[in-house]
KEKE-3310 file (N, C-alpha, C; in steps of 0.2 Angstrom, whole numbers, plus 5000, padded with zeros to 4 digits):
npx = (5246:5229:5217:5205:5209:5218:5209:5200:5209:5212:5199:5199:5209:5203:5193:5200:5205:5194:5190:5201:5200:5189:5194:5204:5195:5186:5175:5165:5161:5157:5146:5137:5134:5127:5116:5106:5102:5096:5085:5077:5073:5067:5056:5051:5047:5043:5034:5028:5019:5007:5002:4992:4993:4986:4974:4980:4995:5012:5019:5032:5037:5031:5037:5051:5056:5054:5063:5075:5074:5075:5088:5094:5091:5099:5110:5109:5111:5123:5132:5130:5135:5149:5154:5151:5159:5172:5173:5172:5184:5193:5198:5192:5195:5208:5210:5204:5214:5224:5231:5220:5206:5191:5179:5183:5184:5169:5165:5173:5169:5156:5157:5164:5155:5145:5152:5155:5143:5139:5142:5133:5121:5122:5122:5109:5101:5104:5099:5085:5083:5084:5073:5063:5059:5057:5062:5050:5050:5059:5077:5082:5072:5074:5088:5086:5079:5088:5097:5090:5089:5103:5105:5096:5102:5114:5110:5104:5115:5122:5113:5116:5129:5128:5121:5129:5140:5133:5128:5133:5142:5149:5141:5129:5125:5124:5113:5102:5102:5095:5082:5080:5075:5061:5056:5058:5049:5037:5029:5026:5033:5032:5018:5003:4997:4984:4977:4980:4977:4969:4976:4989:4991:4993:5005:5013:5011:5017:5030:5047:5052:5041:5039:5051:5050:5038:5041:5051:5044:5036:5045:5051:5040:5033:5021:5009:5001:4985:4984:4978:4986:4998:5012:5013:5006:5014:5027:5041:5044:5042:5052:5063:5062:5062:5075:5083:5079:5085:5098:5101:5099:5106:5120:5126:5124:5131:5145:5146:5144:5155:5165:5163:5163:5165:5173)
npy = (4839:4840:4853:4852:4844:4852:4862:4855:4852:4865:4868:4858:4863:4875:4869:4863:4874:4880:4870:4869:4881:4879:4870:4878:4886:4880:4883:4887:4874:4868:4876:4873:4860:4861:4869:4861:4853:4861:4867:4855:4852:4864:4866:4853:4850:4861:4870:4859:4853:4859:4857:4847:4833:4831:4817:4810:4803:4804:4820:4823:4814:4819:4831:4830:4827:4840:4847:4841:4846:4860:4861:4859:4870:4880:4881:4892:4903:4901:4900:4912:4922:4918:4919:4933:4939:4935:4942:4955:4957:4956:4944:4937:4945:4944:4930:4930:4937:4927:4914:4903:4892:4899:4895:4888:4893:4895:4882:4875:4880:4876:4862:4860:4866:4856:4845:4851:4852:4840:4834:4841:4837:4823:4824:4829:4819:4809:4815:4815:4801:4800:4807:4799:4798:4788:4780:4771:4764:4756:4753:4757:4767:4776:4780:4785:4797:4804:4806:4814:4825:4830:4833:4844:4852:4855:4862:4873:4878:4884:4894:4902:4905:4913:4924:4929:4934:4943:4954:4970:4970:4962:4967:4970:4958:4952:4958:4954:4940:4934:4935:4923:4914:4916:4911:4897:4895:4898:4886:4869:4864:4865:4865:4860:4865:4867:4875:4888:4905:4907:4913:4913:4900:4895:4900:4894:4880:4879:4882:4878:4872:4866:4855:4848:4844:4837:4826:4820:4815:4806:4797:4792:4787:4794:4803:4814:4828:4829:4836:4845:4851:4851:4851:4844:4833:4826:4825:4820:4821:4835:4840:4836:4843:4857:4857:4854:4866:4876:4873:4875:4888:4895:4890:4895:4909:4911:4908:4918:4930:4929:4931:4944:4951:4966:4977)
npz = (4258:4255:4250:4257:4268:4274:4278:4287:4297:4301:4307:4317:4325:4330:4337:4347:4353:4359:4368:4376:4382:4391:4399:4406:4413:4423:4430:4421:4416:4428:4432:4421:4425:4437:4434:4427:4438:4447:4439:4438:4451:4454:4444:4444:4457:4464:4456:4449:4458:4457:4445:4433:4423:4407:4405:4414:4423:4428:4433:4433:4423:4412:4412:4410:4397:4392:4399:4394:4381:4384:4388:4376:4369:4375:4368:4359:4367:4373:4363:4356:4366:4367:4354:4352:4362:4358:4346:4350:4357:4347:4343:4333:4321:4321:4318:4306:4299:4297:4287:4286:4284:4280:4286:4297:4311:4315:4313:4321:4333:4334:4334:4346:4355:4356:4362:4374:4380:4383:4396:4404:4399:4402:4416:4418:4413:4423:4434:4430:4431:4445:4450:4445:4432:4417:4402:4390:4379:4374:4369:4357:4352:4363:4361:4348:4352:4359:4350:4341:4349:4350:4337:4335:4344:4338:4327:4333:4339:4328:4325:4336:4334:4323:4328:4337:4330:4323:4331:4338:4349:4364:4375:4370:4365:4378:4383:4375:4375:4386:4381:4374:4383:4387:4375:4375:4385:4380:4375:4374:4385:4399:4403:4395:4379:4377:4386:4383:4377:4361:4350:4356:4358:4345:4341:4351:4348:4335:4338:4337:4349:4355:4346:4346:4360:4360:4351:4359:4370:4363:4358:4369:4376:4386:4396:4387:4380:4371:4354:4340:4331:4317:4319:4331:4330:4321:4327:4326:4313:4311:4319:4313:4301:4306:4311:4299:4292:4300:4300:4286:4285:4294:4294:4282:4284:4295:4292:4282:4289:4298:4289:4284:4295:4305:4316)
capx = (5239:5224:5214:5200:5212:5220:5203:5198:5214:5211:5193:5201:5213:5198:5189:5204:5206:5188:5190:5206:5197:5185:5199:5207:5190:5182:5169:5160:5158:5153:5139:5133:5132:5123:5110:5100:5099:5092:5079:5073:5070:5062:5050:5048:5044:5039:5029:5025:5014:5001:5000:4990:4994:4980:4974:4984:5002:5016:5021:5039:5038:5029:5042:5058:5057:5054:5070:5080:5073:5077:5095:5096:5090:5104:5115:5109:5114:5131:5136:5130:5140:5156:5156:5151:5165:5178:5173:5173:5191:5197:5200:5189:5199:5215:5209:5203:5220:5228:5229:5216:5200:5186:5174:5186:5182:5163:5164:5176:5165:5150:5159:5166:5149:5142:5156:5155:5136:5137:5142:5127:5115:5122:5119:5101:5099:5105:5093:5079:5082:5083:5066:5058:5058:5060:5059:5046:5049:5065:5083:5082:5069:5077:5094:5084:5077:5094:5100:5087:5091:5109:5104:5093:5107:5119:5107:5103:5122:5124:5110:5119:5135:5127:5118:5135:5144:5129:5128:5139:5147:5146:5136:5123:5123:5122:5106:5097:5102:5089:5076:5079:5072:5054:5054:5057:5043:5031:5029:5022:5038:5030:5011:5000:4996:4977:4974:4982:4972:4969:4982:4995:4992:4995:5012:5016:5011:5022:5037:5051:5053:5036:5040:5056:5048:5033:5045:5055:5039:5033:5050:5052:5034:5031:5014:5009:4994:4983:4983:4977:4991:5002:5019:5012:5004:5020:5033:5048:5045:5042:5058:5068:5061:5065:5083:5085:5079:5089:5105:5101:5099:5111:5127:5129:5124:5137:5151:5146:5145:5162:5170:5161:5163:5169:5173)
capy = (4839:4843:4859:4850:4841:4858:4865:4851:4853:4871:4867:4854:4867:4879:4865:4862:4880:4881:4865:4871:4887:4876:4866:4883:4889:4874:4886:4887:4868:4867:4879:4869:4854:4863:4872:4856:4850:4867:4867:4849:4853:4870:4864:4846:4849:4867:4871:4853:4850:4862:4855:4841:4830:4828:4810:4806:4802:4807:4826:4823:4810:4824:4837:4828:4828:4847:4849:4840:4851:4867:4861:4859:4877:4884:4882:4898:4908:4900:4902:4920:4925:4916:4923:4940:4941:4934:4947:4961:4957:4957:4938:4935:4949:4941:4924:4932:4939:4922:4909:4897:4891:4904:4892:4884:4895:4894:4875:4872:4882:4872:4855:4861:4867:4849:4841:4854:4851:4833:4833:4844:4832:4817:4826:4830:4812:4806:4819:4812:4794:4800:4809:4794:4797:4782:4779:4765:4762:4752:4756:4760:4773:4781:4782:4790:4803:4808:4808:4820:4831:4832:4836:4850:4856:4857:4867:4879:4881:4888:4900:4906:4908:4919:4930:4932:4938:4949:4959:4975:4969:4957:4970:4970:4951:4950:4961:4951:4933:4932:4934:4916:4910:4916:4907:4890:4894:4898:4880:4863:4861:4864:4864:4858:4871:4868:4880:4895:4909:4904:4916:4911:4892:4893:4902:4889:4874:4880:4884:4872:4869:4861:4850:4844:4841:4832:4821:4816:4812:4801:4792:4789:4784:4798:4806:4820:4831:4829:4842:4844:4855:4847:4849:4840:4826:4823:4829:4819:4824:4842:4842:4835:4849:4863:4856:4856:4873:4880:4872:4878:4896:4898:4889:4900:4915:4912:4909:4925:4935:4929:4934:4951:4955:4972:4979)
capz = (4261:4251:4253:4262:4274:4278:4281:4292:4302:4304:4311:4323:4329:4333:4341:4352:4357:4363:4373:4381:4386:4396:4404:4410:4416:4425:4433:4416:4416:4434:4431:4416:4428:4442:4432:4426:4444:4450:4435:4439:4457:4454:4440:4446:4464:4466:4451:4447:4462:4455:4437:4432:4416:4404:4404:4420:4422:4433:4430:4431:4417:4407:4412:4409:4390:4391:4402:4389:4376:4386:4388:4369:4367:4378:4363:4356:4372:4374:4357:4355:4370:4366:4348:4353:4366:4354:4341:4354:4359:4341:4341:4326:4316:4321:4315:4299:4296:4296:4282:4288:4281:4282:4290:4302:4317:4317:4313:4327:4339:4334:4337:4353:4359:4357:4367:4381:4382:4384:4403:4407:4397:4406:4423:4418:4413:4430:4438:4428:4434:4452:4451:4443:4424:4414:4395:4391:4372:4372:4369:4350:4352:4367:4357:4343:4355:4361:4343:4339:4354:4349:4331:4336:4348:4333:4323:4337:4340:4322:4326:4341:4331:4318:4332:4341:4325:4320:4336:4338:4354:4369:4379:4366:4366:4385:4384:4371:4376:4390:4377:4372:4389:4386:4369:4377:4390:4376:4372:4379:4389:4406:4403:4389:4375:4376:4391:4381:4372:4354:4346:4359:4357:4338:4342:4355:4344:4330:4341:4337:4356:4356:4341:4349:4366:4359:4348:4364:4373:4359:4357:4376:4379:4392:4394:4383:4379:4364:4351:4333:4327:4313:4322:4337:4328:4318:4330:4324:4306:4312:4322:4308:4296:4309:4311:4292:4290:4304:4297:4279:4285:4299:4293:4277:4286:4300:4288:4279:4295:4300:4283:4283:4302:4305:4323)
cpx = (5235:5221:5209:5203:5215:5215:5200:5203:5213:5205:5195:5205:5208:5194:5193:5205:5200:5188:5195:5204:5193:5189:5202:5202:5185:5175:5163:5157:5154:5146:5134:5131:5127:5116:5104:5097:5094:5085:5075:5070:5065:5056:5047:5044:5040:5033:5025:5019:5007:4999:4998:4991:4988:4980:4978:4991:5006:5019:5028:5041:5036:5034:5049:5060:5058:5061:5075:5080:5076:5085:5098:5096:5095:5110:5115:5112:5121:5135:5136:5135:5147:5158:5156:5157:5171:5179:5174:5181:5195:5200:5198:5193:5206:5215:5208:5209:5225:5226:5226:5210:5195:5181:5176:5184:5174:5161:5167:5172:5159:5151:5160:5160:5145:5145:5155:5148:5135:5137:5135:5121:5115:5120:5112:5098:5099:5100:5086:5078:5080:5076:5061:5056:5061:5057:5056:5046:5055:5071:5084:5079:5071:5084:5092:5082:5083:5098:5097:5088:5098:5109:5101:5098:5112:5116:5106:5110:5124:5120:5113:5126:5134:5125:5125:5139:5140:5128:5134:5144:5144:5141:5129:5120:5120:5115:5101:5097:5097:5083:5074:5075:5064:5052:5054:5051:5037:5030:5025:5027:5035:5022:5008:4997:4988:4974:4976:4977:4974:4975:4989:4997:4995:5003:5016:5017:5016:5029:5041:5053:5048:5037:5045:5053:5043:5036:5048:5050:5036:5038:5051:5046:5032:5024:5014:5002:4992:4983:4982:4982:4996:5009:5019:5009:5009:5026:5040:5049:5046:5049:5064:5068:5064:5073:5086:5085:5084:5096:5106:5102:5105:5119:5130:5129:5130:5143:5151:5147:5152:5167:5169:5161:5168:5168:5170)
cpy = (4843:4849:4858:4847:4847:4861:4862:4852:4860:4871:4863:4859:4872:4875:4864:4868:4881:4876:4866:4877:4884:4873:4872:4886:4884:4877:4886:4880:4866:4870:4875:4862:4855:4865:4867:4854:4855:4867:4861:4850:4859:4868:4858:4846:4855:4869:4865:4851:4853:4861:4848:4839:4828:4821:4806:4805:4806:4814:4826:4819:4815:4829:4835:4829:4836:4850:4847:4845:4858:4867:4862:4867:4882:4885:4889:4903:4907:4902:4909:4923:4924:4920:4930:4943:4940:4940:4954:4962:4957:4950:4936:4939:4946:4934:4925:4934:4933:4917:4903:4897:4896:4901:4888:4886:4893:4886:4872:4874:4877:4865:4855:4862:4860:4845:4844:4853:4844:4831:4835:4839:4826:4818:4826:4823:4808:4809:4816:4805:4795:4802:4805:4794:4791:4782:4772:4762:4758:4756:4760:4767:4778:4784:4787:4797:4807:4810:4814:4826:4834:4836:4843:4855:4859:4863:4874:4883:4886:4895:4905:4909:4914:4925:4933:4936:4944:4955:4964:4973:4964:4960:4969:4963:4949:4953:4957:4943:4931:4931:4927:4912:4910:4912:4900:4889:4894:4892:4875:4860:4860:4863:4863:4865:4872:4873:4887:4898:4906:4906:4914:4904:4891:4895:4896:4882:4874:4882:4877:4868:4864:4855:4845:4840:4835:4825:4817:4812:4806:4795:4789:4786:4788:4801:4813:4823:4831:4836:4840:4847:4850:4845:4844:4833:4822:4826:4827:4822:4832:4844:4841:4841:4855:4862:4857:4863:4878:4879:4876:4885:4898:4896:4894:4907:4916:4913:4916:4930:4935:4932:4941:4955:4961:4975:4986)
cpz = (4257:4255:4259:4268:4278:4282:4287:4298:4305:4309:4317:4328:4333:4338:4348:4357:4361:4369:4378:4385:4392:4402:4409:4414:4418:4428:4428:4415:4422:4434:4426:4419:4434:4440:4431:4433:4447:4446:4437:4446:4457:4450:4442:4452:4466:4462:4449:4451:4461:4448:4437:4424:4413:4403:4409:4418:4427:4429:4428:4425:4411:4406:4409:4401:4388:4394:4397:4383:4377:4386:4380:4367:4370:4374:4360:4361:4373:4369:4355:4359:4369:4359:4348:4357:4362:4349:4344:4355:4353:4339:4334:4321:4316:4317:4307:4295:4294:4290:4284:4285:4284:4287:4296:4309:4319:4317:4319:4333:4339:4336:4344:4358:4361:4362:4374:4384:4385:4392:4406:4405:4401:4413:4423:4417:4420:4435:4437:4431:4441:4454:4448:4436:4422:4406:4394:4384:4369:4370:4362:4350:4357:4364:4352:4346:4357:4355:4341:4343:4352:4342:4331:4340:4343:4329:4326:4338:4334:4323:4331:4338:4327:4323:4335:4336:4322:4324:4336:4343:4359:4374:4376:4366:4373:4386:4380:4372:4381:4387:4375:4377:4388:4380:4371:4382:4386:4372:4376:4384:4396:4407:4396:4385:4375:4381:4389:4377:4365:4350:4349:4358:4350:4338:4345:4351:4338:4332:4340:4343:4357:4352:4344:4356:4365:4356:4354:4368:4369:4358:4364:4379:4385:4390:4391:4383:4372:4361:4343:4328:4323:4316:4328:4336:4324:4320:4328:4317:4307:4315:4317:4303:4299:4309:4304:4290:4294:4301:4290:4279:4289:4297:4287:4280:4291:4297:4285:4284:4297:4295:4283:4290:4302:4312:4323)
residu = (MET:THR:ALA:LEU:GLY:ALA:ALA:ILE:GLY:ASP:GLY:MET:THR:MET:PHE:GLY:ARG:ARG:ILE:SER:GLN:VAL:ARG:ARG:ARG:PRO:GLY:GLU:LEU:VAL:ALA:GLY:LEU:ILE:VAL:PRO:ILE:VAL:LEU:VAL:VAL:LEU:PHE:GLY:TYR:VAL:PHE:GLY:SER:ALA:ILE:GLN:VAL:PRO:GLY:GLY:GLY:ASP:TYR:ARG:GLU:TYR:LEU:MET:PRO:GLY:MET:PHE:GLY:MET:VAL:ALA:PHE:THR:ALA:VAL:MET:ALA:ASN:THR:MET:PHE:MET:ALA:THR:ASP:ALA:THR:LYS:GLY:VAL:VAL:ASP:ARG:PHE:ARG:SER:LEU:PRO:ILE:ALA:ARG:TRP:ALA:MET:PRO:PHE:GLY:GLN:SER:ALA:ALA:ASP:LEU:VAL:ILE:ALA:LEU:PRO:GLY:MET:VAL:THR:LEU:LEU:CYS:CYS:ALA:PHE:VAL:VAL:GLY:TRP:ARG:PRO:HIS:GLU:GLY:ALA:LEU:ARG:THR:LEU:ALA:GLY:PHE:GLY:LEU:LEU:LEU:LEU:MET:ARG:THR:ALA:LEU:GLY:TRP:ALA:GLY:ILE:PHE:PHE:GLY:LEU:ALA:VAL:LYS:ASP:ASP:LYS:THR:ALA:ASP:ALA:PHE:VAL:PRO:LEU:VAL:PHE:PRO:VAL:THR:MET:LEU:SER:ASN:THR:PHE:VAL:PRO:THR:GLY:GLY:MET:PRO:ALA:TRP:LEU:ARG:VAL:ILE:ALA:GLU:TRP:ASN:PRO:VAL:SER:ALA:LEU:VAL:ALA:ALA:LEU:ARG:HIS:LEU:PHE:GLY:ASN:PRO:GLY:ALA:PRO:SER:SER:ALA:TRP:PRO:LEU:THR:HIS:PRO:VAL:THR:ALA:THR:LEU:LEU:TRP:THR:GLY:VAL:LEU:LEU:ALA:VAL:PHE:VAL:PRO:LEU:SER:VAL:ARG:ALA:TYR:ASN:ARG:ARG:GLU:ARG)
# end
C-alpha cells in the first residue's frame, strides 16, 4: 500500500470512529433533529409575525435560507467541542503516539461532521416545506444552493477543529462556543441589514453568514432585501471566496495545531 493509500485508510478509520460514537449516543443525533424544528417555529411564527419583508413576500420564504445558513454555521460549535473534549481526555495525545498519518484525525472529523449534519439538514428541509417554503428557480439552482451550503459547512467545520485544538480544555471551549451564535445573528438571516446603524450594517453586510444567506435566496428565488454592499450584490462569488479563504487558513492551521498540541 502506498503512503497516500495508508493515510486515506487512517482518515477513514477516524471517520468510522466518530460515526460509531454517534451510533452509541443517539441522543446527540436526536437533538440535532429537534433543534431545527424548534428554530423554525420560534423564528417563523413567534418573531416572524412582527417582521415585514422589504418589497413584499412571505416572511417564512425570506427566513428559511437564513435557517439553512445557521445550520451550516453550527459546524463551528460542534467541531470545537468535540475536538476540545478529545484533547482534554488525552485522546489526541494517544493518536499522536500511534504510527498514523498526522492529518488523519482532523480530516476524519471533518468528513464525519458532514455526514452527521445531513439528517438535521434534511429535517430542516422537511420543516421548510411544511411551513410553505418553496424553491422557485428549478432543480439545478436548488441543488447548487445546497451544494454551496455543504461547501461552507465543510470550511466552517475546519475552523471549529482548529479552535477545539487551540483552546486549553473543553471547559474553555464550552465558555466560548456560545459566542458563535451572536455572529450568526449579526447578519441578514432574520431581518434586512438596511435598518441597522451604519457601522453595524457594514459588519453585517461583510459577515460571511450574510453572503451565504443572500446566495441561497438568490439561487432558490426567495425574497430578499436590496443592498449596495458588494458581498450582497455578488453573493455566490462572495460565498465561494469566503469558503476558499476559510479552507486555506484553517486546514493547515488545524493540522499544525494537532501536531503541536500539548496538554
